N, C-alpha and C positions, 0 to 999 in steps of 0.2 A: 394179576389183572382179573377183575370181576366182569363176567359176561352175563348180561341180563338173561334170566330164565323165562321171562314173559315174552312170547313171541308166536307168530304164526308163519307158516311156510306154504306158499302156493307154487305150483309147477304150472307154467304155461308154454307148451312146446319145449324148446330147448332152454327156456328161462326159469330160474327159481328165484322167487321174490321172498325175502325174509323181512317180515314186518315186525319191528321191536316195540311198536306203540299201537297194538291191535285194537285197543279199547278206548282210544282217545282221539280228539279232533285233529291234533298236529300230527305230521308225517315224520316218521323215523323209520326208514326202510333202506334196504340195499338189494341189489339183484346180481346174479351171476348168469351169464349166457354163453354157451359155446358159440363162437363167432368166427367169421372170416372178415374182420373189419378192414375198412380202408383207413389206414393210419395216415393222417394229414401231417405233414412235416411241420414241426414247430407247435402243434396243437397240445401235446402231452408234455408239459414243461417240468412236471415234478416226477421223481422217481422214488419209489419205496422198495428197499430190498428186505425180503423176509429172511428169517434165519435159515430156512431150507434152501435158499438160493433162488427162489421165485421172485420175479420182478414185476412191479406194477408201475407203469407209466401213466400218469393222469394229470387232470387239470380240475379246478374248482371254479364255480360260477354261481350267480344268483338268478332267480326268476320270481316274479310275482306269484303268490301262492293263494290268494284269495283271503277268507276270513281268518285263517290260522296264522297269517303273516307271510313274510318272505320265505321262499324256499332255497336253502343253501344246498348246492349240488356238487357232486364229484362224477366224473366219467373217466374211465381208464381202460387200458389194455393189460391184462394179466398174462404174463408169459410163463406157462407151466410145462416145462420140458419143451416139446415141439408144438404143444397146443396153445391156442390163444383164447381168452375168455374176455368178454366185454363186462366190465363191472360198472354199475351205477349205484349211486347213494344219494339220499335226500334226507335232510334234517331241517325241520321247521320249528322255530320257536316263536310264540306270540310276542314276547317282550324283550328278547335279546338275540344276538347273532347265533346262527346255528353252526354246527361243526360236522360237515359231511365226511371228514376224514375219520369219523368215529368207527367206520367200517373196517379200518386197517386193523384194529384189535381183534375184530370177529374173524376176519379172513385169515389172520395169523394162526387161529385155532383149528382150522380146517385141515385134517390129516391128509386127505386125498381129494382131488377134484374129478376122479374117474366118474363119479356119480353125475357129473354134468356134461360128460363127453357124449357126442352123437352116437346113438345106437345104429349099427349097420345091419 
């Protein structure tokens, strides 16, 4: 699996935003936030099981995105041990359908989510 080397990372409080298209008009990014989410029953209809046993429950949807085209989005809850993380991803393409599930290959390369845990 080839993971893009062109990216930027911004930390905002407990959220890390990884932008894979930093110098372009269209959006391709995902975020990881330590969270205490309210999980709505039936909302997270897809499940992805990573090799290390971590589980992501998620759903995908579309939103208007302005001049760059429709934004294809993913929202999910990542269960890492006893910790929960809110995962969001956006993929925008001007002339074709985006794939917000691109973030799964990037998430699978993260060795530890300890860096995203709340500091006490």
